[in-house]
All heavy atoms as an XYZ file, in Angstrom:
819
protein
N      78.581    104.750     93.760
C      79.760    105.500     93.919
C      80.400    105.713     92.477
O      80.820    104.756     91.790
C      80.768    104.773     94.761
C      81.954    105.590     95.164
S      82.853    104.985     96.623
C      83.504    103.399     96.183
N      80.330    106.928     91.994
C      80.880    107.193     90.637
C      81.623    108.533     90.712
O      81.560    109.264     91.703
C      79.766    107.228     89.592
O      78.879    108.367     89.899
N      82.329    108.820     89.640
C      83.050    110.080     89.609
C      82.131    111.238     89.466
O      81.016    111.108     88.890
C      83.986    110.015     88.338
C      85.150    109.033     88.434
C      85.833    108.985     87.139
C      86.172    109.468     89.521
N      82.501    112.402     90.020
C      81.644    113.599     89.914
C      81.408    114.050     88.469
O      82.185    113.773     87.558
C      82.428    114.668     90.704
C      83.501    114.004     91.334
C      83.739    112.677     90.754
N      80.368    114.791     88.333
C      79.983    115.371     86.944
C      80.014    116.875     87.050
O      79.870    117.402     88.146
C      78.577    114.884     86.560
C      78.508    113.391     86.316
C      77.146    112.987     85.770
N      77.194    111.588     85.361
C      77.606    111.154     84.191
N      78.022    111.977     83.273
N      77.521    109.850     83.887
N      80.169    117.505     85.933
C      80.167    118.923     85.813
C      78.784    119.438     86.237
O      77.774    118.851     85.828
C      80.452    119.378     84.418
S      80.347    121.179     84.151
N      78.765    120.452     87.070
C      77.415    121.027     87.524
C      76.701    121.710     86.366
O      75.499    121.883     86.439
C      77.687    121.930     88.653
C      78.211    121.170     89.895
O      77.993    120.033     90.048
N      78.874    121.896     90.741
N      77.421    122.156     85.355
C      76.823    122.932     84.314
C      76.384    122.062     83.120
O      75.219    122.131     82.675
C      77.806    123.978     83.774
C      77.214    125.149     83.157
C      78.319    126.179     82.879
C      77.764    127.576     82.905
N      78.759    128.577     82.682
N      77.278    121.178     82.582
C      76.924    120.424     81.384
C      76.781    118.961     81.625
O      76.286    118.182     80.777
C      78.001    120.653     80.310
S      79.651    119.946     80.694
N      77.083    118.434     82.780
C      76.866    117.044     83.126
C      77.940    116.039     82.701
O      77.788    114.840     82.836
N      79.062    116.529     82.138
C      80.084    115.634     81.686
C      80.849    115.048     82.893
O      81.145    115.795     83.810
C      81.065    116.408     80.740
C      82.288    115.541     80.478
C      80.384    116.779     79.452
N      81.137    113.732     82.817
C      81.823    113.131     83.977
C      83.293    113.564     83.992
O      83.902    113.535     82.922
C      81.705    111.631     83.828
C      82.244    110.893     85.065
C      81.939    109.397     84.985
O      82.072    108.781     83.894
N      81.590    108.828     86.069
N      83.744    113.946     85.168
C      85.187    114.380     85.286
C      86.053    113.118     85.239
O      85.613    112.033     85.552
C      85.338    115.050     86.625
C      84.573    116.353     86.701
S      84.831    117.132     88.289
C      83.625    118.397     88.295
N      87.272    113.311     84.810
C      88.223    112.209     84.629
C      88.884    111.937     86.000
O      89.190    112.804     86.748
C      89.294    112.635     83.627
C      88.727    112.899     82.241
C      89.358    111.998     81.229
C      88.848    112.407     79.890
N      88.027    111.494     79.300
N      89.130    110.628     86.230
C      89.724    110.154     87.508
C      91.101    110.780     87.671
O      91.391    111.252     88.779
C      89.795    108.649     87.447
C      90.442    108.040     88.731
C      89.782    107.666     89.809
C      91.835    107.817     88.971
N      90.641    107.231     90.708
C      91.954    107.282     90.228
C      92.948    108.018     88.204
C      93.170    106.951     90.833
C      94.218    107.697     88.744
C      94.278    107.140     90.020
N      91.933    110.812     86.633
C      93.267    111.384     86.711
C      93.291    112.826     87.100
O      94.173    113.241     87.883
N      92.395    113.613     86.583
C      92.270    115.030     86.883
C      91.965    115.280     88.331
O      92.483    116.095     89.049
C      91.337    115.740     85.988
C      91.827    116.147     84.665
C      90.839    117.051     83.966
C      91.551    117.910     82.941
N      90.725    118.915     82.351
N      90.995    114.434     88.812
C      90.521    114.624     90.208
C      91.681    114.184     91.145
O      91.991    114.807     92.178
C      89.248    113.768     90.421
C      88.167    114.336     89.589
C      88.874    113.799     91.908
C      86.883    113.494     89.616
N      92.276    112.988     90.880
C      93.356    112.504     91.671
C      94.554    113.493     91.756
O      95.048    113.773     92.845
C      93.841    111.132     91.088
C      94.860    110.397     91.930
C      94.405    109.779     93.065
C      96.184    110.365     91.637
C      95.296    109.046     93.861
C      97.093    109.670     92.383
C      96.655    109.028     93.540
N      94.867    114.033     90.604
C      95.995    115.049     90.653
C      95.577    116.259     91.439
O      96.327    116.863     92.142
C      96.286    115.461     89.157
C      97.429    116.371     88.986
C      97.668    116.655     87.544
C      98.783    117.691     87.308
N      98.967    118.020     85.918
N      94.316    116.691     91.311
C      93.837    117.850     92.040
C      93.893    117.599     93.593
O      94.329    118.516     94.312
C      92.376    118.123     91.653
O      91.733    118.904     92.592
N      93.574    116.411     93.991
C      93.580    116.089     95.390
C      95.032    116.072     95.969
O      95.314    116.614     97.051
C      92.916    114.705     95.666
C      91.392    114.665     95.322
C      90.948    113.254     95.529
C      90.617    115.643     96.235
N      95.945    115.545     95.190
C      97.343    115.488     95.631
C      98.106    116.821     95.510
O      99.123    117.012     96.128
C      98.083    114.363     94.879
C      97.922    112.999     95.540
C      96.971    112.134     95.127
C      98.538    112.537     96.658
N      97.061    111.034     96.004
C      98.009    111.274     97.003
C      99.475    112.990     97.552
C      98.385    110.519     98.003
C      99.912    112.240     98.594
C      99.367    110.969     98.875
N      97.528    117.760     94.748
C      98.134    119.056     94.638
C      97.448    120.103     95.494
O      97.437    121.293     95.159
C      98.182    119.498     93.142
C      99.043    118.706     92.199
C      98.925    119.141     90.769
C     100.519    118.684     92.661
N      96.884    119.640     96.579
C      96.299    120.643     97.544
C      94.915    121.071     97.156
O      94.594    122.243     97.413
N      94.116    120.195     96.616
C      92.726    120.488     96.285
C      92.565    121.593     95.266
O      91.780    122.498     95.369
C      91.929    120.814     97.535
C      91.967    119.806     98.622
C      92.598    120.043     99.814
C      91.396    118.582     98.394
C      92.659    119.087    100.819
C      91.435    117.587     99.381
C      92.093    117.813    100.610
O      92.090    116.875    101.554
N      93.359    121.537     94.225
C      93.292    122.495     93.129
C      91.983    122.326     92.386
O      91.380    121.278     92.362
C      94.419    122.292     92.098
C      95.783    122.412     92.670
C      96.182    123.907     92.713
C      97.647    123.930     93.105
N      97.964    125.164     93.785
N      91.406    123.436     91.820
C      90.146    123.333     91.107
C      90.294    122.458     89.863
O      91.400    122.385     89.274
C      89.856    124.825     90.718
C      90.649    125.610     91.610
C      91.879    124.846     91.987
N      89.210    121.842     89.479
C      89.169    120.975     88.290
C      88.294    121.750     87.269
O      87.283    122.235     87.551
C      88.539    119.588     88.560
C      88.361    118.775     87.311
C      89.390    118.868     89.617
N      88.816    121.764     85.983
C      88.149    122.478     84.912
C      87.497    121.471     84.024
O      88.142    120.480     83.560
C      89.123    123.419     84.109
C      89.655    124.472     85.083
C      88.429    124.014     82.984
C      90.793    125.294     84.505
N      86.231    121.668     83.683
C      85.462    120.731     82.815
C      86.069    120.822     81.397
O      86.379    121.939     80.896
C      84.012    121.209     82.787
S      83.014    120.231     81.637
N      86.257    119.692     80.776
C      86.802    119.667     79.451
C      85.879    120.157     78.364
O      86.303    120.604     77.329
C      87.288    118.263     79.155
C      88.392    117.704     79.983
C      88.792    116.272     79.699
O      88.040    115.579     79.025
O      89.823    115.919     80.226
N      84.551    120.119     78.597
C      83.634    120.470     77.603
C      83.236    121.953     77.695
O      83.334    122.683     76.733
C      82.323    119.628     77.764
C      81.338    119.930     76.681
C      80.144    118.976     76.800
C      79.100    119.270     75.739
N      77.894    118.504     75.866
N      82.897    122.502     78.918
C      82.359    123.796     78.979
C      83.317    124.762     79.721
O      83.023    125.938     79.948
C      81.025    123.815     79.725
S      81.059    123.274     81.387
N      84.510    124.257     80.130
C      85.536    125.035     80.815
C      85.076    125.692     82.122
O      85.599    126.740     82.501
C      86.073    126.142     79.894
C      86.934    125.548     78.759
O      87.587    124.500     78.927
N      86.862    126.176     77.629
N      84.156    125.108     82.795
C      83.658    125.535     84.098
C      84.627    125.080     85.102
O      85.049    123.897     85.147
C      82.280    124.987     84.379
O      81.352    125.387     83.359
C      81.743    125.527     85.714
N      85.044    125.984     86.017
C      85.949    125.623     87.109
C      85.183    125.110     88.317
O      84.203    125.733     88.692
C      86.789    126.858     87.494
C      87.862    126.498     88.427
C      88.787    127.739     88.690
O      88.355    128.594     89.494
O      89.844    127.859     87.997
N      85.588    123.968     88.806
C      84.930    123.393     90.017
C      85.903    123.258     91.152
O      87.028    122.766     91.039
C      84.371    121.975     89.658
C      83.274    122.022     88.620
N      83.555    122.032     87.334
C      81.936    121.939     88.825
C      82.366    122.056     86.651
N      81.427    121.912     87.537
N      85.446    123.699     92.312
C      86.253    123.566     93.556
C      85.700    122.433     94.354
O      84.475    122.232     94.476
C      86.155    124.858     94.376
C      87.193    125.946     94.058
C      87.056    127.129     94.895
C      87.770    126.921     96.224
N      87.754    128.130     97.017
N      86.625    121.740     95.096
C      86.143    120.638     95.928
C      85.362    121.260     97.083
O      85.658    122.322     97.682
C      87.312    119.804     96.464
C      86.871    118.588     97.133
C      88.235    120.635     97.280
C      87.948    117.562     97.423
N      84.230    120.573     97.444
C      83.404    121.028     98.575
C      84.203    120.852     99.845
O      85.044    119.920     99.996
C      82.130    120.205     98.577
N      83.964    121.768    100.800
C      84.715    121.713    102.050
C      84.484    120.412    102.768
O      85.438    119.836    103.353
C      84.293    122.891    102.901
C      85.092    123.048    104.205
C      86.410    123.527    104.099
C      84.574    122.622    105.361
C      87.155    123.613    105.251
C      85.380    122.750    106.555
C      86.639    123.286    106.521
N      83.321    119.880    102.739
C      83.025    118.664    103.406
C      83.789    117.460    102.807
O      84.217    116.536    103.522
C      81.535    118.299    103.427
O      81.049    118.195    102.073
N      84.053    117.509    101.501
C      84.804    116.497    100.807
C      86.280    116.471    101.243
O      86.905    115.427    101.276
C      84.710    116.616     99.331
O      83.356    116.292     98.900
N      86.765    117.591    101.591
C      88.158    117.686    102.091
C      88.320    116.842    103.328
O      89.327    116.090    103.462
C      88.591    119.119    102.373
C      88.735    119.948    101.147
C      89.178    121.340    101.468
N      89.247    122.153    100.274
C      90.075    123.201    100.141
N      90.793    123.566    101.164
N      90.048    123.851     99.002
N      87.384    116.944    104.283
C      87.401    116.153    105.451
C      87.246    114.727    105.205
O      87.919    113.834    105.758
N      86.351    114.348    104.247
C      86.176    112.961    103.913
C      87.397    112.318    103.337
O      87.840    111.201    103.732
C      84.971    112.823    102.940
C      84.887    111.408    102.384
C      83.643    113.219    103.598
N      88.044    113.015    102.408
C      89.257    112.550    101.780
C      90.395    112.375    102.806
O      91.058    111.350    102.885
C      89.776    113.441    100.638
C      91.149    113.117    100.174
C      88.746    113.436     99.489
N      90.530    113.400    103.745
C      91.598    113.289    104.772
C      91.299    112.071    105.662
O      92.237    111.369    106.014
C      91.654    114.574    105.535
O      91.947    115.654    104.701
N      90.096    111.951    106.093
C      89.702    110.910    106.986
C      89.897    109.505    106.248
O      90.433    108.550    106.881
C      88.251    111.023    107.338
C      87.733    109.967    108.329
C      88.012    110.053    109.673
C      87.006    108.887    107.869
C      87.614    109.110    110.551
C      86.565    107.897    108.724
C      86.805    108.020    110.105
N      89.522    109.419    104.991
C      89.636    108.190    104.225
C      91.096    107.738    104.037
O      91.423    106.591    104.015
C      88.953    108.393    102.884
C      89.046    107.262    101.943
C      89.825    107.141    100.843
C      88.365    105.990    102.010
N      89.623    105.904    100.201
C      88.694    105.170    100.908
C      87.424    105.481    102.953
C      88.209    103.928    100.694
C      86.893    104.224    102.706
C      87.325    103.518    101.620
N      92.054    108.720    103.973
C      93.449    108.392    103.765
C      94.127    108.140    105.096
O      94.973    107.215    105.258
C      94.101    109.478    102.946
C      93.571    109.467    101.513
C      95.590    109.275    102.891
C      94.028    110.620    100.625
N      93.919    108.994    106.097
C      94.659    108.998    107.345
C      94.227    107.878    108.286
O      95.039    107.160    108.884
C      94.611    110.336    108.036
C      95.216    110.345    109.415
C      95.320    111.410    107.175
N      92.904    107.699    108.404
C      92.435    106.701    109.398
C      92.909    105.284    109.235
O      93.395    104.690    110.120
C      90.891    106.784    109.424
O      90.510    108.101    109.744
C      90.301    105.855    110.518
N      92.810    104.754    108.000
C      93.372    103.369    107.808
C      94.845    103.307    108.082
O      95.329    102.325    108.664
C      93.078    103.037    106.321
C      91.964    103.995    105.950
C      92.145    105.165    106.749
N      95.595    104.338    107.740
C      96.987    104.389    107.949
C      97.283    104.364    109.467
O      98.187    103.590    109.929
C      97.640    105.620    107.330
C      99.108    105.721    107.590
S      99.745    107.194    106.752
C      99.040    108.540    107.640
N      96.578    105.112    110.217
C      96.841    105.254    111.645
C      96.405    104.007    112.400
O      97.119    103.561    113.326
C      96.066    106.453    112.231
C      96.096    106.498    113.771
C      96.664    107.742    111.676
N      95.353    103.348    111.962
C      94.905    102.127    112.710
C      95.587    100.826    112.205
O      95.942     99.962    112.995
C      93.435    102.009    112.622
C      92.731    103.052    113.538
C      92.029    104.120    112.989
C      92.818    102.980    114.908
C      91.418    105.036    113.785
C      92.267    103.920    115.706
C      91.532    104.939    115.133
N      95.657    100.671    110.880
C      96.220     99.476    110.280
C      97.740     99.390    110.470
O      98.280     98.261    110.667
C      95.836     99.288    108.831
C      94.396     98.957    108.573
C      94.170     98.913    107.075
C      93.993     97.625    109.216
N      98.459    100.478    110.320
C      99.897    100.449    110.430
C     100.398     99.915    111.766
O     101.135     98.905    111.786
N     100.026    100.521    112.892
C     100.440     99.928    114.230
C      99.926     98.552    114.502
O     100.588     97.741    115.089
C      99.889    100.909    115.214
C      99.724    102.209    114.473
C      99.324    101.816    113.082
N      98.685     98.274    113.991
C      98.119     96.927    114.259
C      98.999     95.882    113.559
O      99.409     94.881    114.107
C      96.748     96.821    113.704
C      96.187     95.467    113.734
C      95.762     94.835    114.876
C      96.079     94.720    112.535
C      95.293     93.519    114.866
C      95.556     93.439    112.569
C      95.170     92.844    113.651
N      99.352     96.115    112.258
C     100.198     95.156    111.514
C     101.609     95.109    112.094
O     102.187     94.027    112.123
C     100.219     95.539    110.018
C      98.920     95.438    109.316
C      99.094     96.010    107.860
C      98.488     94.000    109.256
N     102.095     96.271    112.590
C     103.392     96.252    113.234
C     103.461     95.358    114.451
O     104.404     94.586    114.634
C     103.781     97.679    113.579
O     104.946     97.748    114.277
N     102.458     95.515    115.239
C     102.456     94.654    116.480
C     102.172     93.206    116.195
O     102.679     92.345    116.805
C     101.350     95.209    117.509
C     101.833     96.489    118.037
O     102.985     96.861    118.191
N     100.816     97.352    118.410
N     101.236     92.968    115.243
C     100.834     91.603    114.904
C     102.012     90.773    114.311
O     102.192     89.621    114.628
C      99.636     91.634    114.029
C      99.037     90.250    113.808
C      98.250     89.660    114.753
C      99.227     89.575    112.592
C      97.709     88.407    114.508
C      98.736     88.364    112.339
C      97.982     87.740    113.287
O      97.377     86.527    113.114
N     102.712     91.451    113.395
C     103.852     90.735    112.725
C     105.202     91.089    113.288
O     106.218     90.632    112.807
C     103.772     91.093    111.181
C     102.626     90.571    110.510
C     101.602     91.403    110.038
C     102.499     89.163    110.281
C     100.537     90.893    109.346
C     101.391     88.656    109.609
C     100.430     89.557    109.160
N     105.226     91.879    114.349
C     106.452     92.216    115.049
C     107.444     92.855    114.065
O     108.567     92.373    113.985
C     107.046     91.049    115.785
C     107.986     91.413    116.887
O     107.912     92.572    117.354
N     108.780     90.488    117.333
N     107.042     93.879    113.409
C     107.927     94.561    112.378
C     108.682     95.697    112.949
O     108.331     96.294    113.996
C     107.064     95.089    111.219
C     106.137     94.054    110.532
C     105.199     94.806    109.553
C     106.975     93.089    109.722
N     109.862     96.046    112.329
C     110.598     97.244    112.839
C     109.948     98.453    112.362
O     109.036     98.485    111.507
C     112.039     97.106    112.431
C     112.267     97.268    110.957
O     111.487     97.796    110.194
N     113.402     96.703    110.491
N     110.410     99.618    112.827
C     109.741    100.903    112.564
C     109.824    101.303    111.108
O     108.887    101.896    110.581
C     110.287    102.016    113.470
C     109.477    103.295    113.413
C     111.757    102.350    113.141
C     108.161    103.185    114.044
N     110.893    101.017    110.462
C     111.135    101.376    109.004
C     110.060    100.685    108.150
O     109.391    101.263    107.283
C     112.512    101.054    108.567
C     112.799    101.342    107.099
C     112.825    102.662    106.652
C     112.844    100.359    106.203
C     113.072    102.969    105.329
C     113.037    100.624    104.811
C     113.167    101.916    104.444
N     109.868     99.363    108.366
C     108.904     98.612    107.593
C     107.469     99.069    107.961
O     106.623     99.193    107.066
C     109.053     97.055    107.910
C     110.414     96.547    107.546
C     107.939     96.308    107.216
C     110.718     96.670    106.051
N     107.245     99.421    109.212
C     105.925     99.897    109.640
C     105.617    101.190    108.885
O     104.450    101.410    108.391
C     105.907    100.117    111.152
O     106.174     98.935    111.815
C     104.528    100.653    111.579
N     106.571    102.125    108.797
C     106.317    103.424    108.105
C     106.071    103.143    106.619
O     105.128    103.765    106.041
C     107.543    104.321    108.351
C     107.506    104.808    109.784
C     107.451    105.596    107.406
C     108.733    105.597    110.223
N     106.835    102.229    106.074
C     106.559    101.927    104.595
C     105.192    101.339    104.380
O     104.489    101.709    103.441
C     107.632    100.919    104.072
C     108.980    101.438    103.785
C     109.947    100.400    103.391
C     108.904    102.546    102.669
N     104.761    100.516    105.308
C     103.384     99.922    105.208
C     102.358    101.032    105.338
O     101.342    101.123    104.620
C     103.171     98.822    106.239
C     104.058     97.637    105.855
C     101.723     98.449    106.381
C     104.071     96.513    106.901
N     102.560    101.937    106.318
C     101.616    103.029    106.528
C     101.517    103.919    105.311
O     100.386    104.334    104.919
C     101.977    103.825    107.785
C     101.782    102.976    109.060
S     102.442    103.798    110.574
C     101.314    105.123    110.744
N     102.599    104.227    104.681
C     102.572    105.061    103.468
C     101.931    104.315    102.371
O     101.113    104.937    101.623
C     104.073    105.505    103.053
C     104.584    106.456    104.144
C     104.072    106.111    101.664
C     106.086    106.738    103.960
N     102.184    103.017    102.213
C     101.519    102.211    101.162
C     100.003    102.194    101.399
O      99.282    102.215    100.367
C     102.119    100.800    101.158
O     103.482    100.851    100.890
N      99.595    102.030    102.568
C      98.121    101.977    102.903
C      97.475    103.304    102.501
O      96.417    103.285    101.903
C      97.913    101.671    104.448
C      98.307    100.215    104.734
C      96.507    101.967    104.845
C      98.298     99.929    106.176
N      98.179    104.394    102.821
C      97.558    105.693    102.516
C      97.473    105.920    100.981
O      96.456    106.454    100.506
C      98.304    106.884    103.179
O      99.581    107.001    102.621
N      98.514    105.504    100.304
C      98.507    105.626     98.812
C      97.394    104.734     98.267
O      96.677    105.176     97.361
C      99.918    105.287     98.203
C     100.908    106.394     98.601
C      99.790    105.111     96.712
C     102.312    106.066     98.263
N      97.238    103.499     98.744
C      96.230    102.622     98.261
C      94.814    103.170     98.405
O      94.023    103.228     97.519
C      96.301    101.275     99.005
C      95.204    100.329     98.669
C      95.199     99.596     97.441
C      94.123    100.127     99.544
C      94.096     98.739     97.083
C      93.124     99.259     99.255
C      93.153     98.600     97.995
N      94.539    103.758     99.637
C      93.297    104.301     99.893
C      93.019    105.593     99.105
O      91.865    105.967     98.786
C      92.994    104.490    101.398
C      92.575    103.309    102.115
C      93.523    102.354    102.575
C      91.243    102.955    102.198
C      93.037    101.211    103.211
C      90.774    101.783    102.808
C      91.737    100.943    103.338
N      94.073    106.261     98.777
C      93.895    107.558     98.040
C      93.454    107.282     96.623
O      92.878    108.172     95.965
C      95.225    108.367     98.043
O      96.198    107.774     97.174
N      93.685    106.090     96.092
C      93.243    105.747     94.716
C      91.722    105.778     94.618
O      91.141    105.979     93.530
C      93.772    104.443     94.244
C      95.231    104.433     93.885
C      96.083    103.503     94.436
C      95.746    105.374     93.073
C      97.450    103.459     94.147
C      97.101    105.422     92.754
C      97.962    104.413     93.262
N      91.063    105.556     95.731
C      89.563    105.532     95.716
C      88.917    106.894     96.085
O      87.737    107.005     95.951
C      89.084    104.444     96.743
C      89.536    103.059     96.338
C      90.577    102.497     97.013
C      88.835    102.377     95.320
C      91.062    101.205     96.633
C      89.262    101.098     94.965
C      90.381    100.546     95.631
N      89.748    107.860     96.545
C      89.215    109.101     96.930
C      88.513    109.944     95.840
O      87.538    110.583     96.097
C      90.287    109.930     97.631
O      91.382    110.164     96.774
N      88.916    109.825     94.563
C      88.217    110.598     93.528
C      86.746    110.186     93.442
O      85.874    110.972     92.907
C      88.963    110.267     92.236
C      90.349    109.998     92.664
C      90.149    109.318     93.980
N      86.349    108.968     93.849
C      84.965    108.579     93.799
C      84.131    109.140     94.942
O      82.919    109.040     94.869
C      84.944    107.013     93.823
C      85.495    106.374     92.613
C      86.808    105.886     92.621
C      84.790    106.336     91.411
C      87.387    105.293     91.517
C      85.373    105.785     90.242
C      86.638    105.262     90.349
N      84.760    109.723     95.918
C      84.013    110.183     97.102
C      83.875    111.701     97.201
O      83.255    112.163     98.177
C      84.703    109.666     98.374
C      84.532    108.172     98.480
S      85.294    107.640     99.969
C      86.843    107.176     99.373
N      84.545    112.418     96.328
C      84.484    113.877     96.494
C      83.277    114.544     95.769
O      82.737    113.966     94.774
C      85.823    114.459     95.859
C      86.973    114.142     96.731
C      86.052    114.185     94.425
N      82.937    115.668     96.222
C      81.848    116.433     95.659
C      82.472    117.816     95.259
O      83.278    118.289     95.997
C      80.757    116.642     96.636
C      80.137    115.402     97.178
C      78.731    115.199     96.631
C      78.108    114.028     97.291
N      78.337    112.766     96.620
N      82.028    118.331     94.087
C      82.606    119.591     93.623
C      81.455    120.560     93.495
O      80.302    120.257     93.175
C      83.217    119.405     92.252
C      84.678    118.829     92.372
C      84.899    117.465     92.324
C      85.717    119.657     92.565
C      86.155    116.947     92.440
C      87.021    119.215     92.648
C      87.224    117.831     92.576
O      88.508    117.293     92.677
N      81.795    121.839     93.761
C      80.874    122.972     93.543
C      81.475    123.841     92.470
O      82.633    123.994     92.346
C      80.728    123.761     94.840
C      80.149    123.011     96.007
O      79.344    122.134     95.781
N      80.634    123.205     97.252
N      80.551    124.426     91.680
C      80.930    125.383     90.642
C      81.626    126.531     91.314
O      81.075    127.126     92.235
C      79.725    125.802     89.819
C      80.058    126.477     88.577
C      78.852    126.762     87.707
O      77.933    125.923     87.722
O      78.829    127.828     87.099
N      82.795    126.881     90.839
C      83.531    128.015     91.434
C      83.024    129.333     90.876
O      82.968    129.620     89.705
C      85.029    127.910     91.026
C      85.915    128.796     91.851
O      85.472    129.391     92.805
N      87.128    128.848     91.490
N      82.555    130.181     91.788
C      82.037    131.479     91.458
C      83.181    132.486     91.443
O      83.818    132.732     92.487
C      80.929    131.944     92.295
O      81.313    131.953     93.654
N      83.471    133.093     90.325
C      84.581    134.009     90.195
C      84.158    135.437     90.456
O      83.145    135.850     90.194
C      85.237    133.892     88.808
C      85.940    132.603     88.666
C      86.583    132.518     87.279
C      87.262    131.161     87.055
N      87.898    131.079     85.826
């Protein structure tokens, strides 16, 4: 599991650029070396959504029931879980060269 590379020149994309791209609605990432624009693959959108939402949906209510927490704390935990899992999403995405 590693960060994606540019399809044209092979330079590894930066974690911060990919993370920002994912949080800004899957914006294209531009290679720093050859200026090639890369769009996230459609299948990767589903993987990222699944990776962020599923742990939040299952772990949040489980922890709420197990520790008998109120709804406000449960929502904070669910948001924290989704943010935590989103930090790993740049390692799971695939990019395709954007044809203009």
